[in-house]
Every structure is written in C-alpha cells, then in structure tokens.
All heavy atoms as an XYZ file, in Angstrom:
886
protein
N     143.927    123.890    107.874
C     142.893    124.545    107.102
C     141.548    124.403    107.756
O     141.119    123.354    108.238
C     142.855    123.973    105.758
C     142.034    124.747    104.741
S     142.345    124.083    103.129
C     140.662    123.756    102.646
N     140.683    125.455    107.778
C     139.355    125.485    108.381
C     138.452    124.548    107.604
O     138.468    124.525    106.327
C     138.804    126.784    108.512
N     137.504    123.975    108.241
C     136.353    123.246    107.484
C     135.548    124.340    106.842
O     135.331    125.342    107.399
C     135.445    122.551    108.499
C     136.138    121.425    109.234
C     135.169    120.887    110.348
O     135.187    121.420    111.413
O     134.404    119.930    109.978
N     135.056    123.982    105.598
C     134.200    124.970    104.921
C     132.716    124.740    105.239
O     131.883    125.648    105.257
C     134.371    125.008    103.472
O     134.286    123.730    102.921
N     132.323    123.491    105.441
C     130.903    123.164    105.871
C     130.855    122.260    107.058
O     131.609    121.362    107.202
C     130.250    122.360    104.652
C     128.877    122.042    104.937
C     130.411    123.158    103.349
N     129.991    122.632    107.935
C     129.802    121.957    109.291
C     128.373    121.578    109.353
O     127.406    122.357    108.883
C     130.187    122.807    110.458
C     129.739    122.200    111.702
C     131.711    123.006    110.470
N     127.955    120.449    109.811
C     126.612    120.043    110.053
C     126.288    120.147    111.643
O     127.110    119.627    112.453
C     126.341    118.567    109.730
O     126.556    118.495    108.254
C     124.831    118.183    109.838
N     125.185    120.706    111.875
C     124.723    120.889    113.318
C     123.373    120.138    113.434
O     122.385    120.473    112.755
C     124.464    122.275    113.751
C     125.759    123.085    113.621
C     123.923    122.409    115.198
C     125.673    124.599    113.829
N     123.284    119.023    114.297
C     122.026    118.354    114.398
C     121.406    118.764    115.716
O     121.842    118.502    116.771
C     122.309    116.795    114.572
C     121.083    115.972    114.535
O     120.038    116.460    114.791
N     121.270    114.756    114.084
N     120.272    119.556    115.466
C     119.508    120.069    116.711
C     118.522    119.134    117.295
O     117.839    119.411    118.172
C     119.013    121.449    116.338
C     119.932    122.560    115.999
C     119.123    123.779    115.591
C     120.831    122.880    117.161
N     118.339    118.040    116.556
C     117.332    117.014    117.112
C     117.795    116.099    118.206
O     117.076    115.573    118.885
C     116.917    116.112    115.871
C     116.081    116.715    114.777
C     115.601    115.705    113.814
O     116.419    115.011    113.226
O     114.354    115.577    113.763
N     119.096    116.032    118.370
C     119.738    115.137    119.289
C     119.332    115.463    120.687
O     119.440    116.658    121.120
C     121.318    115.113    119.233
C     121.797    114.497    117.826
C     121.933    114.376    120.382
C     123.216    114.680    117.612
N     118.786    114.497    121.480
C     118.306    114.752    122.801
C     116.936    115.292    122.919
O     116.501    115.677    124.004
N     116.301    115.558    121.878
C     114.899    116.057    121.783
C     114.739    117.327    122.557
O     113.919    117.388    123.495
C     113.910    115.002    122.261
C     114.004    113.654    121.514
N     113.595    113.675    120.125
C     114.482    112.443    121.782
C     113.849    112.357    119.660
N     114.374    111.744    120.735
N     115.532    118.400    122.308
C     115.478    119.625    123.040
C     114.151    120.434    122.827
O     113.408    120.150    121.874
C     116.649    120.410    122.557
C     116.654    120.012    121.044
C     116.399    118.517    121.125
N     113.802    121.254    123.712
C     112.686    122.162    123.576
C     113.132    123.150    122.495
O     114.379    123.288    122.135
C     112.322    122.989    124.832
O     113.504    123.810    125.136
C     112.094    121.982    126.026
N     112.192    123.929    121.972
C     112.464    124.931    120.960
C     113.519    125.897    121.491
O     114.508    126.242    120.807
C     111.259    125.662    120.448
C     111.610    126.856    119.579
C     110.324    124.720    119.764
N     113.367    126.375    122.806
C     114.227    127.361    123.385
C     115.661    126.767    123.571
O     116.697    127.470    123.265
C     113.620    127.909    124.648
C     114.361    129.203    125.166
C     114.577    130.253    124.166
O     113.607    130.478    123.397
O     115.722    130.786    124.054
N     115.701    125.506    123.972
C     117.025    124.912    124.150
C     117.746    124.768    122.741
O     118.907    125.025    122.650
C     116.837    123.484    124.764
C     116.495    123.468    126.126
C     116.055    122.093    126.686
O     115.696    121.185    125.905
O     116.025    121.907    127.881
N     116.920    124.430    121.745
C     117.553    124.278    120.364
C     118.026    125.592    119.851
O     119.036    125.774    119.295
C     116.504    123.630    119.511
N     117.236    126.728    120.177
C     117.646    128.044    119.774
C     118.969    128.400    120.359
O     119.876    128.979    119.773
C     116.575    129.022    120.012
C     115.520    129.074    119.168
C     114.618    130.212    119.414
N     113.579    130.427    118.523
C     112.282    130.776    118.754
N     111.950    131.138    120.050
N     111.347    130.862    117.749
N     119.177    128.181    121.752
C     120.344    128.487    122.413
C     121.549    127.619    121.793
O     122.555    128.156    121.706
C     120.171    128.181    123.903
C     119.213    129.071    124.608
C     119.579    130.563    124.396
O     120.821    131.079    124.518
N     118.535    131.434    124.070
N     121.235    126.330    121.544
C     122.292    125.469    120.955
C     122.740    126.027    119.555
O     124.001    126.152    119.312
C     121.792    123.999    120.728
C     122.027    123.095    121.845
S     121.775    121.323    121.454
C     120.188    121.335    120.679
N     121.740    126.395    118.745
C     122.010    126.996    117.414
C     122.907    128.268    117.586
O     123.925    128.308    116.922
C     120.720    127.313    116.702
C     120.873    127.922    115.331
C     121.534    126.991    114.420
C     119.493    128.424    114.824
N     122.546    129.114    118.463
C     123.238    130.353    118.644
C     124.702    130.098    119.001
O     125.677    130.627    118.466
C     122.635    131.223    119.785
C     123.227    132.565    119.971
C     122.471    133.355    120.984
C     123.073    134.741    121.193
N     122.277    135.545    122.144
N     124.901    129.190    119.965
C     126.237    128.831    120.459
C     127.105    128.159    119.269
O     128.245    128.493    119.164
C     126.140    127.919    121.614
N     126.457    127.224    118.642
C     127.193    126.505    117.501
C     127.502    127.427    116.388
O     128.538    127.313    115.744
C     126.334    125.285    117.105
C     126.135    124.182    118.067
C     127.519    123.554    118.453
O     128.337    123.353    117.497
O     127.702    123.199    119.604
N     126.567    128.254    116.051
C     126.897    129.264    114.959
C     128.067    130.115    115.273
O     128.955    130.472    114.519
C     125.707    130.072    114.596
C     124.558    129.455    113.842
C     123.447    130.319    113.531
C     125.030    128.803    112.566
N     128.143    130.600    116.614
C     129.170    131.348    117.155
C     130.610    130.586    117.011
O     131.475    131.176    116.512
C     128.980    131.883    118.488
C     129.943    132.862    118.989
C     129.944    134.102    118.146
O     128.826    134.545    117.641
O     130.987    134.733    117.972
N     130.508    129.309    117.435
C     131.776    128.530    117.309
C     132.202    128.463    115.818
O     133.327    128.501    115.568
C     131.450    127.028    117.828
C     131.477    127.040    119.280
C     131.229    125.592    119.673
C     130.634    125.345    120.991
N     130.254    124.004    121.321
N     131.247    128.185    114.923
C     131.491    128.016    113.458
C     132.154    129.370    112.966
O     133.081    129.362    112.240
C     130.302    127.649    112.685
S     129.843    125.957    112.986
N     131.534    130.446    113.390
C     132.052    131.737    112.958
C     133.568    132.006    113.382
O     134.411    132.406    112.611
C     131.160    132.882    113.519
C     130.802    134.012    112.497
C     129.913    135.089    113.111
N     128.616    134.700    112.792
C     127.684    134.225    113.639
N     127.976    133.944    114.897
N     126.413    133.962    113.317
N     133.738    131.650    114.617
C     135.160    131.740    115.268
C     136.120    130.820    114.556
O     137.210    131.118    114.339
C     135.086    131.455    116.674
C     134.409    132.583    117.514
O     134.212    133.625    117.032
N     133.908    132.173    118.748
N     135.669    129.703    113.928
C     136.529    128.769    113.250
C     136.626    129.042    111.835
O     137.186    128.336    111.036
C     135.985    127.356    113.498
C     136.267    126.847    114.884
C     135.740    125.429    115.312
N     135.366    124.622    114.121
C     134.357    123.798    114.164
N     133.490    123.782    115.121
N     134.107    123.049    113.093
N     135.982    130.176    111.386
C     135.915    130.618    109.924
C     135.240    129.593    109.000
O     135.640    129.315    107.901
C     137.373    130.885    109.475
C     138.125    131.775    110.323
C     137.592    133.216    110.129
C     138.561    134.219    110.878
N     137.860    135.008    111.836
N     134.263    128.841    109.566
C     133.508    128.005    108.684
C     132.601    128.855    107.748
O     132.148    129.911    108.128
C     132.502    127.191    109.603
C     131.395    126.337    108.808
C     133.348    126.190    110.509
N     132.489    128.395    106.590
C     131.766    129.168    105.489
C     130.306    128.866    105.555
O     129.526    129.832    105.433
C     132.316    128.809    104.102
O     133.789    129.001    104.011
C     131.725    129.704    102.948
N     129.875    127.640    105.720
C     128.498    127.226    105.550
C     128.073    126.209    106.622
O     128.977    125.442    107.050
C     128.140    126.784    104.221
N     126.838    126.202    107.065
C     126.397    125.253    108.044
C     125.006    124.687    107.569
O     124.159    125.392    107.251
C     126.105    125.999    109.398
C     125.619    124.997    110.383
C     127.410    126.701    109.902
N     125.025    123.353    107.628
C     123.810    122.625    107.439
C     123.184    122.306    108.816
O     123.816    121.755    109.668
C     124.122    121.238    106.628
C     122.879    120.425    106.466
C     123.323    119.229    105.627
C     122.159    118.217    105.468
N     122.625    117.007    104.733
N     121.919    122.671    108.933
C     121.236    122.467    110.201
C     120.159    121.489    110.125
O     119.323    121.574    109.245
C     120.624    123.852    110.767
C     121.824    124.802    110.938
C     119.894    123.697    111.965
C     121.385    126.278    110.871
N     120.236    120.429    110.891
C     119.241    119.385    110.896
C     118.313    119.787    112.114
O     118.629    119.641    113.267
C     119.875    118.001    111.134
C     120.885    117.695    109.941
C     118.735    116.982    111.132
C     121.621    116.446    110.140
N     117.027    120.028    111.762
C     116.058    120.380    112.753
C     114.882    119.490    112.713
O     113.968    119.495    113.565
C     115.530    121.772    112.676
C     115.310    122.314    111.226
N     114.281    121.737    110.443
C     115.869    123.204    110.504
C     114.325    122.357    109.324
N     115.286    123.296    109.344
N     114.811    118.554    111.701
C     113.748    117.664    111.623
C     112.470    118.296    110.987
O     112.414    119.611    110.893
N     111.551    117.517    110.560
C     110.355    118.069    110.021
C     109.185    118.081    111.052
O     108.269    118.818    110.977
C     109.925    117.245    108.780
C     108.683    117.703    108.147
C     108.627    118.949    107.437
C     107.493    116.961    108.172
C     107.486    119.443    106.889
C     106.407    117.485    107.570
C     106.324    118.776    106.984
O     105.187    119.112    106.365
N     109.301    117.138    111.961
C     108.215    117.004    112.947
C     107.323    115.830    112.585
O     107.292    115.443    111.444
N     106.693    115.225    113.633
C     105.919    114.030    113.386
C     104.442    114.278    113.077
O     103.766    113.334    112.674
C     105.994    113.118    114.705
O     105.584    113.836    115.780
N     104.079    115.539    113.087
C     102.620    115.913    112.880
C     102.333    115.821    111.369
O     101.088    115.835    110.975
C     102.341    117.245    113.407
O     103.071    118.229    112.676
N     103.354    115.823    110.476
C     102.983    115.920    109.105
C     102.855    117.326    108.464
O     102.752    117.513    107.305
N     102.887    118.369    109.368
C     102.769    119.706    108.980
C     104.014    120.533    109.397
O     103.987    121.722    109.244
C     101.474    120.394    109.392
C     100.295    119.761    108.788
C     101.322    120.398    110.896
N     104.978    119.874    109.896
C     106.188    120.638    110.370
C     106.101    120.967    111.790
O     105.119    121.471    112.317
N     107.086    120.480    112.659
C     106.949    120.538    114.089
C     107.480    121.927    114.547
O     107.919    122.798    113.868
N     107.327    122.089    115.875
C     107.630    123.352    116.623
C     109.078    123.685    116.436
O     109.515    124.826    116.341
C     107.221    123.258    118.003
N     109.983    122.598    116.521
C     111.332    122.846    116.510
C     111.809    123.370    115.087
O     112.480    124.383    115.066
C     112.147    121.537    116.708
C     113.698    121.529    116.837
C     114.077    122.475    117.962
C     114.286    120.169    116.930
N     111.239    122.822    114.121
C     111.545    123.292    112.615
C     111.075    124.757    112.584
O     111.826    125.548    112.084
C     110.837    122.343    111.663
C     110.813    122.949    110.272
C     109.980    121.952    109.445
N     109.910    122.395    108.070
C     108.815    122.923    107.516
N     107.724    123.002    108.288
N     108.922    123.313    106.278
N     109.872    125.036    112.997
C     109.399    126.325    112.885
C     110.194    127.380    113.658
O     110.550    128.484    113.250
C     107.909    126.453    113.271
C     107.002    125.698    112.242
C     105.636    125.435    112.736
O     105.293    125.639    113.935
N     104.745    125.077    111.906
N     110.463    126.950    114.925
C     111.288    127.923    115.785
C     112.655    128.166    115.252
O     113.085    129.355    115.323
N     113.296    127.095    114.787
C     114.694    127.347    114.265
C     114.644    128.144    112.961
O     115.501    129.027    112.777
C     115.343    125.975    114.026
C     115.637    125.266    115.380
C     116.618    126.069    113.205
C     116.427    126.004    116.416
N     113.662    127.887    112.145
C     113.587    128.692    110.931
C     113.358    130.205    111.254
O     113.983    131.044    110.605
C     112.582    128.107    110.050
C     112.973    126.856    109.344
C     111.965    126.271    108.414
N     112.563    125.161    107.613
C     112.078    124.703    106.478
N     110.919    125.216    106.044
N     112.728    123.776    105.858
N     112.474    130.408    112.180
C     112.268    131.836    112.547
C     113.545    132.466    113.084
O     113.835    133.656    112.735
C     111.191    131.850    113.764
C     109.997    132.688    113.486
C     109.169    132.730    114.680
C     107.718    132.556    114.319
N     106.791    132.702    115.446
N     114.356    131.689    113.893
C     115.556    132.246    114.429
C     116.561    132.491    113.293
O     117.182    133.578    113.196
C     116.275    131.219    115.427
O     115.576    131.320    116.580
N     116.551    131.647    112.294
C     117.547    131.836    111.171
C     117.124    133.101    110.317
O     118.003    133.766    109.848
C     117.506    130.543    110.286
C     118.193    129.313    110.888
C     118.014    128.191    110.030
C     119.682    129.615    111.175
N     115.831    133.302    110.112
C     115.422    134.467    109.366
C     115.815    135.777    110.171
O     116.273    136.732    109.547
C     113.903    134.370    109.134
C     113.587    133.295    108.161
C     113.331    135.748    108.701
C     112.028    132.978    108.049
N     115.668    135.751    111.467
C     116.002    136.823    112.375
C     117.488    137.087    112.173
O     117.956    138.269    112.064
C     115.677    136.620    113.764
O     114.319    136.595    113.927
N     118.358    136.056    112.176
C     119.775    136.121    112.186
C     120.178    136.747    110.801
O     121.150    137.455    110.712
C     120.451    134.804    112.472
C     120.189    134.455    113.922
C     121.154    133.437    114.434
N     120.650    132.829    115.679
C     120.488    133.512    116.740
N     120.753    134.756    116.771
N     120.090    132.899    117.822
N     119.449    136.372    109.748
C     119.777    136.842    108.492
C     119.456    138.350    108.385
O     120.286    139.200    107.905
C     119.044    136.125    107.384
C     119.452    136.549    105.940
C     118.550    136.052    104.829
N     117.349    136.631    104.939
C     116.094    135.992    104.784
N     116.060    134.777    104.460
N     114.974    136.636    104.820
N     118.221    138.773    108.956
C     117.944    140.134    108.912
C     118.958    141.028    109.734
O     119.197    142.168    109.306
C     116.512    140.316    109.477
C     115.497    139.864    108.495
C     114.072    140.065    109.047
C     113.074    139.596    108.083
N     111.608    139.483    108.686
N     119.351    140.534    110.888
C     120.327    141.234    111.659
C     121.712    141.218    111.103
O     122.625    141.890    111.660
C     120.348    140.832    113.129
C     120.969    139.464    113.332
C     120.693    138.800    114.743
O     119.737    139.274    115.407
O     121.403    137.929    115.134
N     121.987    140.348    110.094
C     123.338    140.286    109.450
C     124.320    139.297    110.040
O     125.469    139.249    109.620
N     123.880    138.486    111.040
C     124.847    137.518    111.525
C     124.950    136.228    110.687
O     125.948    135.509    110.903
C     124.478    137.103    113.038
O     123.280    136.530    113.070
N     124.058    136.100    109.835
C     124.253    135.030    108.718
C     123.934    135.801    107.347
O     123.156    136.706    107.283
C     123.393    133.753    108.853
C     123.574    133.072    110.177
C     121.893    134.132    108.742
N     124.637    135.271    106.356
C     124.571    135.965    105.066
C     123.375    135.483    104.241
O     122.835    136.300    103.485
C     125.904    135.800    104.230
C     127.041    136.570    104.863
C     128.312    136.223    104.042
C     129.472    136.914    104.718
N     130.774    136.420    104.325
N     123.123    134.200    104.328
C     121.995    133.679    103.570
C     121.512    132.417    104.215
O     122.136    131.807    104.867
C     122.451    133.406    102.190
N     120.150    132.120    103.917
C     119.574    130.929    104.518
C     118.729    130.299    103.357
O     117.963    131.095    102.666
C     118.583    131.351    105.580
C     117.788    130.053    106.204
C     119.253    131.956    106.769
N     118.859    128.992    103.248
C     117.872    128.296    102.276
C     117.303    127.123    103.127
O     117.985    126.350    103.647
C     118.671    127.771    101.061
C     117.736    126.892    100.227
C     119.219    128.860    100.242
N     116.026    127.014    103.103
C     115.381    125.915    103.719
C     115.368    124.663    102.797
O     115.400    124.866    101.527
C     113.896    126.321    104.050
C     113.770    127.494    104.982
C     112.779    128.461    104.772
C     114.681    127.632    106.054
C     112.724    129.552    105.649
C     114.520    128.644    106.931
C     113.601    129.682    106.709
N     115.425    123.534    103.476
C     115.685    122.236    102.665
C     114.778    122.062    101.468
O     115.246    121.534    100.390
N     113.541    122.393    101.497
C     112.674    122.133    100.373
C     112.981    123.067     99.213
O     112.573    122.885     98.040
C     111.152    122.309    100.657
C     110.713    123.599    101.319
C     110.952    123.650    102.830
O     111.656    122.878    103.386
O     110.247    124.623    103.447
N     113.835    124.083     99.366
C     114.316    124.965     98.294
C     115.754    124.755     97.966
O     116.366    125.413     97.177
C     114.114    126.423     98.641
C     112.573    126.790     98.670
C     112.455    128.265     98.833
C     110.936    128.565     98.771
N     110.764    129.904     98.332
N     116.392    123.862     98.699
C     117.845    123.529     98.605
C     118.094    122.833     97.306
O     118.124    121.606     97.311
C     118.275    122.827     99.844
C     119.803    122.507     99.921
C     120.338    121.281    100.177
C     120.914    123.398     99.657
N     121.669    121.442    100.190
C     122.097    122.643     99.786
C     120.993    124.686     99.233
C     123.330    123.225     99.621
C     122.252    125.325     99.209
C     123.438    124.536     99.338
N     118.171    123.620     96.192
C     118.326    123.056     94.873
C     119.165    124.017     93.981
O     119.200    125.227     94.245
C     116.949    123.043     94.327
O     116.873    122.919     92.937
N     119.719    123.412     93.041
C     120.481    124.174     92.064
C     119.671    125.135     91.293
O     120.152    126.053     90.586
C     121.311    123.287     91.064
C     120.329    122.368     90.355
C     122.374    122.484     91.799
C     121.016    121.591     89.221
N     118.346    125.008     91.372
C     117.380    125.886     90.737
C     116.998    127.150     91.479
O     116.271    127.960     90.969
C     116.176    125.062     90.160
C     116.591    124.015     89.278
C     116.521    122.652     89.773
C     117.115    124.165     88.041
C     116.828    121.551     88.998
C     117.481    123.102     87.221
C     117.364    121.818     87.728
N     117.348    127.107     92.769
C     116.978    128.264     93.663
C     118.080    129.292     93.583
O     119.263    129.012     93.727
C     116.772    127.742     95.106
C     116.493    128.827     96.041
O     115.289    129.284     96.052
O     117.418    129.390     96.647
N     117.788    130.504     93.365
C     118.766    131.526     93.162
C     119.656    131.806     94.387
O     120.833    132.010     94.286
C     118.116    132.929     92.709
O     117.284    133.356     93.697
N     119.059    131.726     95.581
C     119.894    131.877     96.828
C     120.825    130.699     96.944
O     122.084    130.872     97.293
C     118.983    132.163     98.034
C     119.819    132.207     99.333
C     118.056    133.372     97.879
N     120.315    129.588     96.728
C     121.126    128.374     96.807
C     122.273    128.483     95.811
O     123.459    128.053     96.188
C     120.278    127.036     96.612
N     121.942    128.941     94.612
C     123.048    129.041     93.617
C     124.114    129.958     94.070
O     125.294    129.679     93.867
C     122.472    129.628     92.237
C     121.651    128.651     91.508
C     120.832    129.336     90.360
O     120.970    130.525     90.175
N     120.103    128.466     89.666
N     123.794    131.151     94.662
C     124.831    132.080     95.178
C     125.528    131.440     96.337
O     126.866    131.650     96.473
C     124.227    133.372     95.542
O     123.465    133.290     96.788
N     124.961    130.614     97.221
C     125.606    129.912     98.214
C     126.673    128.956     97.677
O     127.730    128.708     98.195
C     124.646    129.251     99.192
C     123.865    130.276     99.984
S     122.540    129.460    100.953
C     123.418    128.649    102.248
N     126.230    128.177     96.623
C     127.094    127.193     95.986
C     128.313    127.848     95.367
O     129.370    127.289     95.352
C     126.324    126.346     94.986
C     125.331    125.419     95.605
C     124.283    124.977     94.483
C     125.990    124.189     96.304
N     128.085    129.061     94.825
C     129.258    129.797     94.249
C     130.226    130.254     95.313
O     131.430    130.178     95.078
C     128.786    131.062     93.431
C     128.132    130.716     92.184
C     127.371    131.989     91.547
O     127.814    133.093     91.914
O     126.513    131.717     90.635
N     129.677    130.619     96.398
C     130.609    131.098     97.460
C     131.278    130.050     98.292
O     132.315    130.163     98.933
C     129.884    132.023     98.468
C     129.492    133.299     97.806
C     128.593    134.094     98.636
N     129.250    135.358     99.117
C     128.619    136.235     99.857
N     127.395    136.086    100.177
N     129.348    137.347    100.135
N     130.585    128.737     98.236
C     131.059    127.673     98.974
C     130.833    126.429     98.206
O     129.915    125.660     98.444
C     130.333    127.468    100.303
S     131.014    126.139    101.362
N     131.785    126.139     97.228
C     131.616    125.000     96.244
C     131.374    123.680     97.035
O     130.879    122.742     96.442
C     132.802    124.981     95.481
C     133.313    126.517     95.521
C     132.830    126.982     96.885
N     132.072    123.515     98.234
C     131.994    122.367     99.002
C     130.504    121.990     99.258
O     130.219    120.686     99.365
C     132.669    122.592    100.301
C     132.801    121.338    101.141
C     133.855    120.387    100.708
O     134.748    120.721     99.843
O     133.854    119.213    101.147
N     129.663    122.856     99.230
C     128.121    122.545     99.448
C     127.565    121.728     98.321
O     126.543    121.023     98.554
C     127.349    123.940     99.583
C     127.473    124.536    100.880
C     126.775    125.907    100.780
C     126.731    123.754    101.995
N     128.113    121.751     97.189
C     127.678    120.891     96.089
C     127.709    119.438     96.346
O     127.091    118.681     95.693
C     128.364    121.237     94.758
O     129.695    120.860     94.838
N     128.558    119.018     97.389
C     128.612    117.563     97.730
C     127.502    117.223     98.761
O     127.464    116.030     99.075
C     130.016    117.382     98.391
C     131.122    117.516     97.402
C     132.430    117.381     98.133
C     133.621    117.767     97.219
N     134.924    117.875     97.929
N     126.657    118.180     99.281
C     125.713    117.788    100.252
C     124.705    116.774     99.612
O     124.102    117.105     98.650
C     125.060    119.105    100.741
C     123.934    118.756    101.755
O     124.412    118.291    102.800
O     122.833    119.049    101.536
N     124.355    115.792    100.343
C     123.520    114.710     99.869
C     122.044    115.204     99.789
O     121.266    114.605     99.156
C     123.666    113.511    100.684
C     123.161    113.527    102.129
C     123.417    112.248    102.832
N     122.897    112.375    104.164
C     121.668    111.965    104.533
N     120.773    111.590    103.610
N     121.247    112.057    105.799
N     121.723    116.237    100.533
C     120.412    116.762    100.420
C     120.139    117.781     99.415
O     119.003    118.145     99.117
C     119.935    117.416    101.814
C     119.639    116.335    102.836
O     118.904    115.427    102.596
O     120.364    116.411    103.888
N     121.150    118.278     98.613
C     121.022    119.098     97.541
C     120.110    118.538     96.512
O     120.324    117.362     95.998
C     122.352    119.502     96.883
C     122.337    120.535     95.799
C     121.863    121.866     96.305
C     123.774    120.740     95.306
N     118.942    119.288     96.161
C     118.086    118.807     95.124
C     117.181    117.697     95.632
O     116.507    117.035     94.876
C     118.600    118.410     93.847
S     119.360    119.854     93.019
N     117.193    117.353     96.979
C     116.326    116.287     97.508
C     115.115    116.860     98.259
O     114.310    116.069     98.817
C     117.189    115.343     98.410
C     117.910    114.308     97.647
O     117.581    114.005     96.579
N     119.010    113.867     98.236
N     114.954    118.193     98.281
C     113.763    118.852     98.845
C     113.441    118.256    100.276
O     112.346    117.860    100.519
C     112.610    118.705     97.900
C     113.049    119.068     96.459
C     113.360    118.264     95.540
C     113.136    120.511     96.154
C     113.825    118.583     94.238
C     113.635    120.861     94.933
C     113.932    120.001     93.909
O     114.380    120.310     92.774
N     114.380    118.251    101.139
C     114.270    117.814    102.560
C     113.805    118.947    103.421
O     114.622    119.747    103.736
C     115.641    117.222    102.936
C     115.565    116.654    104.426
O     114.662    116.973    105.121
N     116.647    116.027    104.753
N     112.687    119.017    103.879
C     112.083    120.022    104.780
C     112.668    119.890    106.232
O     112.323    120.731    107.018
C     110.609    119.837    104.671
C     110.433    118.424    104.374
C     111.514    118.013    103.531
N     113.373    118.923    106.488
C     114.004    118.802    107.803
C     115.289    119.454    108.052
O     115.867    119.306    109.074
N     115.756    120.225    106.973
C     117.106    120.862    107.043
C     116.991    122.268    106.754
O     116.013    122.653    106.055
C     118.188    120.160    106.272
C     117.805    120.303    104.789
C     118.413    118.723    106.634
C     119.063    120.237    103.806
N     118.056    123.009    107.090
C     118.166    124.379    106.535
C     119.646    124.556    106.323
O     120.520    123.924    107.100
C     117.710    125.463    107.545
O     116.317    125.302    107.730
N     120.021    125.381    105.352
C     121.408    125.492    105.073
C     121.822    127.053    105.118
O     120.974    127.894    104.717
C     121.837    125.099    103.645
C     123.356    125.222    103.323
C     121.454    123.565    103.457
N     122.852    127.414    105.875
C     123.177    128.757    106.192
C     124.581    129.118    105.665
O     125.541    128.336    105.845
C     123.130    128.955    107.827
C     123.631    130.352    108.067
C     121.775    128.730    108.268
N     124.757    130.291    105.096
C     126.080    130.829    104.750
C     126.406    131.827    105.770
O     125.587    132.783    106.060
C     126.026    131.467    103.352
C     127.211    131.894    102.674
C     128.006    130.660    102.278
C     126.962    132.723    101.440
N     127.537    131.676    106.319
C     128.045    132.607    107.438
C     128.827    133.729    106.878
O     129.416    133.660    105.788
C     128.880    131.737    108.450
C     128.250    130.742    109.223
C     129.224    130.087    110.190
C     127.073    131.406    110.042
C-alpha cells in the first residue's frame, strides 16, 4: 500500500533557493509516481525573523504549481489549522494529515501540499 503522507525536508544541506526548487520538483514527481496523497514540506522560516529566501522561493514555486495544476492545494504552515477552509478540504481528502504534529501549531517553516 502506498504512503498517503510524505515529508520532504528542503533545509538539509543548506541548499540555495534554486537547488531547493529543483529538489522539490524532483521529490514531488517521485511522490506523484508513488501515488502519495499529501506532502509536508519543511523549508524553514529563516534566521532573519521575517522569513528567509528559501521559504519565500519554495512558497512561490508551490503557488505556481497549484496554478498550473500539478498540485491540487497548498496550505502554508501558519494557516495549517482545522479552521482554514483549504486545510479542512485537504484533511477530508487525506485523513492521515490529521496526525500531523504541526496541525494547529501555526508553523511558518512548513507548507502542506495535496497532490
């Protein structure tokens, strides 16, 4: 049986934004091929206190992928809550996400994607 939720940590090795984007693209493709339902992406918040370049770059990529249709939905960590309508629909489609420890913890260092 395929995993329904996979975590991708893009912070490992301190990649550049472009390297992280390439990693994200490759990892999402692998997940799609394995019929994974949802992906939790760890991109970190950044040490500046206002959100780092990696976080911003990855989020931009995720928004583009949603618009082009390669991902069905995206929720950023600070909205990853049972009170967010997009998060609610993601939880309905992938109940396994309800076990995520960041749900309702408003973590700006993550994003959650429905494939």
